[in-house]
N, C-alpha and C positions, 0 to 999 in steps of 0.2 A: 721100912721103905727101901733100904739097900737090898734086902733079900728079894723083895718083889721085882726090883729092876733086874737083878741077876737072873731070877727065874724067867722073866720076860725075854731077856737076851738069849738064855740057853734054849728056850723053846723056839725062838726065831732061828737060831743057828741050826737046830735040829731039822726044822722044816725046810731050810735052805739046802741042807745036805740031801734030804729026801728028794727035793725038787731037782737038784743037779743030777741025781742018779736016775730018776724016773722020767723027768721031763727036761732034758738038756736044752732043747730049743727055747722053751719058756724061761729057763734059768738064764740063758744068755741074753734073751730079750729084757728080762728084769734088770740084769746088770747094766745093760745099755741105758735103760730108762733112769736108773738110779745115778749113773754117772752124769747123764745130761742134767738131771735135777740138781746134783751137787754143783756142777759148773754154773748153773743159773743162780743158785743161792750164794755162791762165793763171788760172783761178779760184782765189780765196783761200779758205782754211778759215774757216768761220763758227761761232761758239759755239752749241751746242744745249742742253746742260744740264751741270751740275756735280755730281759725286758726291763725297761725303766718306767716306773709309775710314780704319780704324785699322791701321797696319802694325805687325807684330811685329818683334822683333830690334833691330838697331842704328839703324834710322831713327827719329828723334825727331819728335814732333808728329804731327798728322793728315796724311793724304795727300788732296789735292784732285785729282780726275780730271776734266779738261775734255773732255767728249765733244763732238766737233765734226762739223759737216756739211761735206763737201769733195767737190766734183764730180770732182776729180782721182782720187779713189779709186773704182775701178769697182764696180758692183753685182754680186752673184752672179747667174749666168744662170738658176739654178733654186733653189727653197727648200732643196733638199738639198745644193747645191754649197757649197764653202768660202766664207766671207765675207771679202773683202779688208779690210784695216785699215791705216791709216797711224798711226805712233806717233812721238812726240818723245822726247827724253831725260828721264829722271827727274832733277829738280833740287830741291835743298834751298834754302829761302829763310829768311833770318833778319834780324832788325832790329827795334829798338824793343820788344824783349821778345817778339816774335812769331816762332815757329819752326814751319815746316811744310814739306811737300814737295808738288810739283806735277808732273803728267804730262799730256800732251795725246794724246788718242786720236781718230782721225778715221774716219768711215764715209761711204759714199755716202748722199746725201740720201734715196734711196728706202728704204734699210735703216732709217733713223731714222723715216721717215714710217710705215712698216708697224708699227714698234714703238709709236709714239704711238697708233695706232688699236687696239691690242690690249694690254691690261695684262700678259697672260701672255708675249707676245713681248718686251715691254719688260723684264720681270723676267729673261727668258732672255738678252737682250742684255747686261744689266748683269752677270749671272753670267758670261757669256762674256768680257766685258771684264776683270773682276777676275781670272779665271783666266789670261788672257793676260798681264796685268801681273805676276802672281805668277811666271809662267814666265820672262818676259823679264828681270825685275829681281831674281829670286831672293828674293821676299818672301812673307810670309804675311799676308793681308789679312782684316780683318773689316769688312764693309760696314755703314755706319751709316745714311745717308739721302741723299736728293737735296736739294741746297742750293736756297734760294729764288732765287739768282742763277744766271745761265747761265755765267759765266766767272770764274775766280779769276786775278787779274792783269790785265794790259793786253792788248787785242786784238792790237796790233802784236807784242808779245813772244810770244804764243801762235803767231801766224802764222810768226814767225821760227824758233821751235823746230820746228814741224812741217815747214816747208820744208827746214830743216837744211842740210846741205852741198849744194853745187851738183851736179847730176847729171853723171856723167862723159860726155864727148863720145862718141857712138856710134862704134864702130870700123868704118871703111869699108874693105872688102877691096880690095886692089890688083888682084885678078883680075877686073876689069870687062870684060864681054864685050858686043860690039855686038848679039849676038842676044838679049839680055835684053829682055823686054817691059816696058812700063810697070808692069803689075800685079806682075811679078816684082821689079822694083826697089823698089816701094813695100812689098811684103811683106818683102823682105830688110831694109829699113831698120826696119820695124816689129818684126821678130824681133830685130834687134840691140839695140833699145831696151828689150826686155822684161827685160833683166837688172836693171832698176830696179823691177820689179813690186812692189806692196805685199805685206806678209805676208798669208798666207791663213789664216783660222780655219775649222775644220771645225764647221759648225753643223748638227747632226743634227736630224731631225724630233723633235718633242716626244713622240711615241709611242714612240721608241726609248729605250734605256737612257741615262741621263745620266752614266754613269761616266766617259766620255771626251768631254766636250763640246767640248774644244779640241784641235785637232791642227794643228800648224804644218807645212805641206807645201811652203813656199817659204822659202829661206834669207833671213836678214836680218842686217844688221850691227849688233852691239850698240853702244850709245853708248860713247864713249871714257870711260875711268875716270880723270877728271881730279880733282885735289885741290881742295878749297875753301879758299882762303887765309884767314888770320886778318885781320880788319878791324875798324875802329872807325868808326861813323857818328854824327855829332852835327848838330843843327840849331841854328844861331846865330840868336838873336833880339835885337831891340832892347829899349829900356827899357820899351816898352809891350807886350812879349811878341809882337810881330809878327815872323814868321820872315823872315830876311834871306837866308840861304844855308845850304847843306848842305855839310859838310866830311866827306870820306871818306878814310880812311887804310888802305891795303891793304899788308900785309907779303908780299913776294915774294922769299924767300931764294934761290930757284933762278934768279932773273932777273938778268942783268948789264947789260941795255940796254933802254931804253924801246921800241926798235924791235921787240922781241919781243912787246909787248902789243897786243892788238886790243881797242879800246874803242868800244862802241856805246852811245849815250845817246839816250833819248827824253824826253818831258816827264815821264813818271811812272816810268821804270825805267832801270836801267843794267846793261850786260853787259860784263864784263872777262874776256878769255880770253887765255891764253898757250898756244899749241899744245903738246900732249903734256905739259903741266905743271899749269896751273891754269884754273879757270873759276869766276866769281862772277856771279850774277844777283840783283839786288836791286830790290824795289819801293820807290820813293822816298816819303818821308812827305809831301812837298809837290811841287806841279808846279814844274818848273824851266825856266830859259831855257837850252836846250841849246847855242845859238850862243855864249853868253857863258861857257860852262864852260871851265875851265882844268885841266890835268894836268901835274904835275911829278914826275919820278922822281929820287930821291936814290940815287945809285950806292953811296955809302958805307954807308948804312943798308939799301939795297935795299927801299925803301918808296915806293909810289906815292901821291902826295897829289892828290886831286881836289876842286876847289871848284866847286859848282854853285849859282849865284845863283837864288833863288826867283823864279819868273815873276811879273811884275806883272799884276794883274787887268785884264781887258779894260774899257775905258772905257764 
């Protein structure tokens, strides 16, 4: 496999050298295109607006829908074409008596810009979004209103959820032939990477029937069905009621070693995940010093104790 990759890379570089020498204008145009594509793929999602909905069934509390702008999600080529959408997992958040769920939905900036310019298109996009979430998460939603803030939770957490798992490495065929042209090589690599294309939503024209506003025509992987472990979180304060640290106790009866736990901590939230078993994401009541955080796993009780010192205010 490694030899095939090296052979593919060597052939590509050889063709690029030939192109730079024989077709300099086409070579510069290709570099500009590749640079623009790299900027698009490396762009991070940005918050645009936050919707509040009421889910029915077993989901407790309101559902906050972070609608985000993300250049990595392509725009539809025509108004009647399916609308690509990126989606993060549905997560329940609890703590300090607050219980709610959150999900992140991303569209191309052009899609959101058109919706902002036309109230009917915005209403249509919101309806499209709700129906998509209902289908993906097996929920029944009642739309309430647009929140005055753009994002529920932290920016970093939203971006992590939307980026999700790392994209699989594109499969490179071992049947590399010398007679392939540069255009054929680039097209074959592009085609192999299309297996990670966003979900597509069928956005019909508003003059048509709205009975089937959403049609998923590209497969997507559903979020893993991980359990939310039982936990206790308290804020320890001094005599003057000043917060000193946050203590978090997570019960993990299916875990036998701390090496199974994946712990990610930022200043305002914490994510603990055990592959195929548990996932817990919490917004912290205080800003913390993540570098001074400690975690201890008690094997006998199968409990993870996390101590998060409260960050000192900037001088």
